[in-house]
CHARMM-style PDB file with segment names, atoms N, HN, CA, C and O in Angstrom:
ATOM      1  N   MET     1     -32.786 -55.684  59.033  1.00  0.00      PROA
ATOM      2  CA  MET     1     -31.656 -55.883  59.946  1.00  0.00      PROA
ATOM      3  C   MET     1     -30.483 -56.538  59.205  1.00  0.00      PROA
ATOM      4  O   MET     1     -29.331 -56.143  59.381  1.00  0.00      PROA
ATOM      5  N   ARG     2     -30.787 -57.526  58.388  1.00  0.00      PROA
ATOM      6  HN  ARG     2     -31.723 -57.847  58.245  1.00  0.00      PROA
ATOM      7  CA  ARG     2     -29.705 -58.207  57.662  1.00  0.00      PROA
ATOM      8  C   ARG     2     -29.022 -57.253  56.699  1.00  0.00      PROA
ATOM      9  O   ARG     2     -27.807 -57.307  56.506  1.00  0.00      PROA
ATOM     10  N   VAL     3     -29.823 -56.374  56.094  1.00  0.00      PROA
ATOM     11  HN  VAL     3     -30.810 -56.330  56.251  1.00  0.00      PROA
ATOM     12  CA  VAL     3     -29.250 -55.410  55.138  1.00  0.00      PROA
ATOM     13  C   VAL     3     -28.313 -54.458  55.873  1.00  0.00      PROA
ATOM     14  O   VAL     3     -27.218 -54.166  55.394  1.00  0.00      PROA
ATOM     15  N   LEU     4     -28.746 -53.975  57.039  1.00  0.00      PROA
ATOM     16  HN  LEU     4     -29.636 -54.213  57.428  1.00  0.00      PROA
ATOM     17  CA  LEU     4     -27.904 -53.058  57.814  1.00  0.00      PROA
ATOM     18  C   LEU     4     -26.620 -53.768  58.230  1.00  0.00      PROA
ATOM     19  O   LEU     4     -25.540 -53.179  58.181  1.00  0.00      PROA
ATOM     20  N   GLY     5     -26.734 -55.024  58.636  1.00  0.00      PROA
ATOM     21  HN  GLY     5     -27.612 -55.502  58.676  1.00  0.00      PROA
ATOM     22  CA  GLY     5     -25.549 -55.789  59.043  1.00  0.00      PROA
ATOM     23  C   GLY     5     -24.584 -55.945  57.878  1.00  0.00      PROA
ATOM     24  O   GLY     5     -23.370 -55.851  58.056  1.00  0.00      PROA
ATOM     25  N   GLY     6     -25.121 -56.182  56.689  1.00  0.00      PROA
ATOM     26  HN  GLY     6     -26.107 -56.258  56.544  1.00  0.00      PROA
ATOM     27  CA  GLY     6     -24.269 -56.324  55.506  1.00  0.00      PROA
ATOM     28  C   GLY     6     -23.551 -55.026  55.206  1.00  0.00      PROA
ATOM     29  O   GLY     6     -22.373 -55.020  54.851  1.00  0.00      PROA
ATOM     30  N   ARG     7     -24.285 -53.908  55.354  1.00  0.00      PROA
ATOM     31  HN  ARG     7     -25.242 -53.913  55.642  1.00  0.00      PROA
ATOM     32  CA  ARG     7     -23.665 -52.599  55.078  1.00  0.00      PROA
ATOM     33  C   ARG     7     -22.572 -52.318  56.089  1.00  0.00      PROA
ATOM     34  O   ARG     7     -21.505 -51.820  55.730  1.00  0.00      PROA
ATOM     35  N   CYS     8     -22.827 -52.631  57.350  1.00  0.00      PROA
ATOM     36  HN  CYS     8     -23.694 -53.035  57.642  1.00  0.00      PROA
ATOM     37  CA  CYS     8     -21.819 -52.406  58.395  1.00  0.00      PROA
ATOM     38  C   CYS     8     -20.578 -53.243  58.099  1.00  0.00      PROA
ATOM     39  O   CYS     8     -19.451 -52.771  58.251  1.00  0.00      PROA
ATOM     40  N   GLY     9     -20.789 -54.469  57.682  1.00  0.00      PROA
ATOM     41  HN  GLY     9     -21.704 -54.852  57.558  1.00  0.00      PROA
ATOM     42  CA  GLY     9     -19.662 -55.353  57.362  1.00  0.00      PROA
ATOM     43  C   GLY     9     -18.857 -54.789  56.205  1.00  0.00      PROA
ATOM     44  O   GLY     9     -17.627 -54.831  56.213  1.00  0.00      PROA
ATOM     45  N   ALA    10     -19.563 -54.257  55.201  1.00  0.00      PROA
ATOM     46  HN  ALA    10     -20.562 -54.223  55.194  1.00  0.00      PROA
ATOM     47  CA  ALA    10     -18.876 -53.692  54.032  1.00  0.00      PROA
ATOM     48  C   ALA    10     -18.073 -52.467  54.454  1.00  0.00      PROA
ATOM     49  O   ALA    10     -16.942 -52.279  54.007  1.00  0.00      PROA
ATOM     50  N   LEU    11     -18.661 -51.629  55.319  1.00  0.00      PROA
ATOM     51  HN  LEU    11     -19.580 -51.782  55.682  1.00  0.00      PROA
ATOM     52  CA  LEU    11     -17.958 -50.423  55.779  1.00  0.00      PROA
ATOM     53  C   LEU    11     -16.707 -50.819  56.560  1.00  0.00      PROA
ATOM     54  O   LEU    11     -15.644 -50.224  56.377  1.00  0.00      PROA
ATOM     55  N   LEU    12     -16.830 -51.814  57.422  1.00  0.00      PROA
ATOM     56  HN  LEU    12     -17.693 -52.298  57.570  1.00  0.00      PROA
ATOM     57  CA  LEU    12     -15.670 -52.261  58.205  1.00  0.00      PROA
ATOM     58  C   LEU    12     -14.585 -52.797  57.280  1.00  0.00      PROA
ATOM     59  O   LEU    12     -13.401 -52.531  57.487  1.00  0.00      PROA
ATOM     60  N   ALA    13     -14.987 -53.551  56.262  1.00  0.00      PROA
ATOM     61  HN  ALA    13     -15.949 -53.767  56.094  1.00  0.00      PROA
ATOM     62  CA  ALA    13     -14.018 -54.111  55.319  1.00  0.00      PROA
ATOM     63  C   ALA    13     -13.312 -52.982  54.581  1.00  0.00      PROA
ATOM     64  O   ALA    13     -12.096 -53.023  54.394  1.00  0.00      PROA
ATOM     65  N   CYS    14     -14.080 -51.966  54.158  1.00  0.00      PROA
ATOM     66  HN  CYS    14     -15.067 -51.932  54.310  1.00  0.00      PROA
ATOM     67  CA  CYS    14     -13.483 -50.823  53.444  1.00  0.00      PROA
ATOM     68  C   CYS    14     -12.491 -50.111  54.355  1.00  0.00      PROA
ATOM     69  O   CYS    14     -11.404 -49.738  53.915  1.00  0.00      PROA
ATOM     70  N   LEU    15     -12.857 -49.920  55.625  1.00  0.00      PROA
ATOM     71  HN  LEU    15     -13.740 -50.224  55.982  1.00  0.00      PROA
ATOM     72  CA  LEU    15     -11.965 -49.236  56.561  1.00  0.00      PROA
ATOM     73  C   LEU    15     -10.662 -50.017  56.714  1.00  0.00      PROA
ATOM     74  O   LEU    15      -9.581 -49.429  56.732  1.00  0.00      PROA
ATOM     75  N   LEU    16     -10.766 -51.340  56.823  1.00  0.00      PROA
ATOM     76  HN  LEU    16     -11.644 -51.818  56.808  1.00  0.00      PROA
ATOM     77  CA  LEU    16      -9.562 -52.168  56.976  1.00  0.00      PROA
ATOM     78  C   LEU    16      -8.668 -52.042  55.752  1.00  0.00      PROA
ATOM     79  O   LEU    16      -7.444 -52.107  55.865  1.00  0.00      PROA
ATOM     80  N   LEU    17      -9.278 -51.860  54.576  1.00  0.00      PROA
ATOM     81  HN  LEU    17     -10.273 -51.806  54.485  1.00  0.00      PROA
ATOM     82  CA  LEU    17      -8.485 -51.740  53.345  1.00  0.00      PROA
ATOM     83  C   LEU    17      -7.896 -50.336  53.218  1.00  0.00      PROA
ATOM     84  O   LEU    17      -6.798 -50.168  52.687  1.00  0.00      PROA
ATOM     85  N   VAL    18      -8.624 -49.330  53.704  1.00  0.00      PROA
ATOM     86  HN  VAL    18      -9.516 -49.467  54.135  1.00  0.00      PROA
ATOM     87  CA  VAL    18      -8.186 -47.934  53.548  1.00  0.00      PROA
ATOM     88  C   VAL    18      -7.143 -47.542  54.592  1.00  0.00      PROA
ATOM     89  O   VAL    18      -6.221 -46.783  54.291  1.00  0.00      PROA
ATOM     90  N   LEU    19      -7.279 -48.052  55.812  1.00  0.00      PROA
ATOM     91  HN  LEU    19      -8.028 -48.668  56.057  1.00  0.00      PROA
ATOM     92  CA  LEU    19      -6.347 -47.671  56.877  1.00  0.00      PROA
ATOM     93  C   LEU    19      -4.887 -47.931  56.508  1.00  0.00      PROA
ATOM     94  O   LEU    19      -4.067 -47.023  56.648  1.00  0.00      PROA
ATOM     95  N   PRO    20      -4.524 -49.127  56.044  1.00  0.00      PROA
ATOM     96  CA  PRO    20      -3.127 -49.402  55.664  1.00  0.00      PROA
ATOM     97  C   PRO    20      -2.649 -48.465  54.566  1.00  0.00      PROA
ATOM     98  O   PRO    20      -1.489 -48.051  54.571  1.00  0.00      PROA
ATOM     99  N   VAL    21      -3.521 -48.124  53.627  1.00  0.00      PROA
ATOM    100  HN  VAL    21      -4.463 -48.460  53.623  1.00  0.00      PROA
ATOM    101  CA  VAL    21      -3.142 -47.244  52.515  1.00  0.00      PROA
ATOM    102  C   VAL    21      -2.872 -45.837  53.041  1.00  0.00      PROA
ATOM    103  O   VAL    21      -1.893 -45.200  52.653  1.00  0.00      PROA
ATOM    104  N   SER    22      -3.753 -45.352  53.933  1.00  0.00      PROA
ATOM    105  HN  SER    22      -4.549 -45.870  54.248  1.00  0.00      PROA
ATOM    106  CA  SER    22      -3.577 -44.005  54.475  1.00  0.00      PROA
ATOM    107  C   SER    22      -2.293 -43.946  55.303  1.00  0.00      PROA
ATOM    108  O   SER    22      -1.595 -42.932  55.294  1.00  0.00      PROA
ATOM    109  N   GLU    23      -1.984 -45.021  56.012  1.00  0.00      PROA
ATOM    110  HN  GLU    23      -2.552 -45.845  56.019  1.00  0.00      PROA
ATOM    111  CA  GLU    23      -0.759 -45.048  56.819  1.00  0.00      PROA
ATOM    112  C   GLU    23       0.470 -45.063  55.918  1.00  0.00      PROA
ATOM    113  O   GLU    23       1.489 -44.456  56.248  1.00  0.00      PROA
ATOM    114  N   ALA    24       0.383 -45.747  54.790  1.00  0.00      PROA
ATOM    115  HN  ALA    24      -0.444 -46.240  54.521  1.00  0.00      PROA
ATOM    116  CA  ALA    24       1.509 -45.827  53.855  1.00  0.00      PROA
ATOM    117  C   ALA    24       1.788 -44.442  53.267  1.00  0.00      PROA
ATOM    118  O   ALA    24       2.938 -44.067  53.038  1.00  0.00      PROA
ATOM    119  N   ASN    25       0.708 -43.691  53.028  1.00  0.00      PROA
ATOM    120  HN  ASN    25      -0.227 -43.995  53.213  1.00  0.00      PROA
ATOM    121  CA  ASN    25       0.885 -42.355  52.458  1.00  0.00      PROA
ATOM    122  C   ASN    25       1.444 -41.430  53.524  1.00  0.00      PROA
ATOM    123  OT1 ASN    25       1.671 -40.249  53.259  1.00  0.00      PROA
TER     124      ASN     25
END
């Protein structure tokens, strides 16, 4: 469960970083 939570957190963090970049493009 902790591993899945960590992966979900990483995915959310990546999305937050990618969204602004995609909007800028």
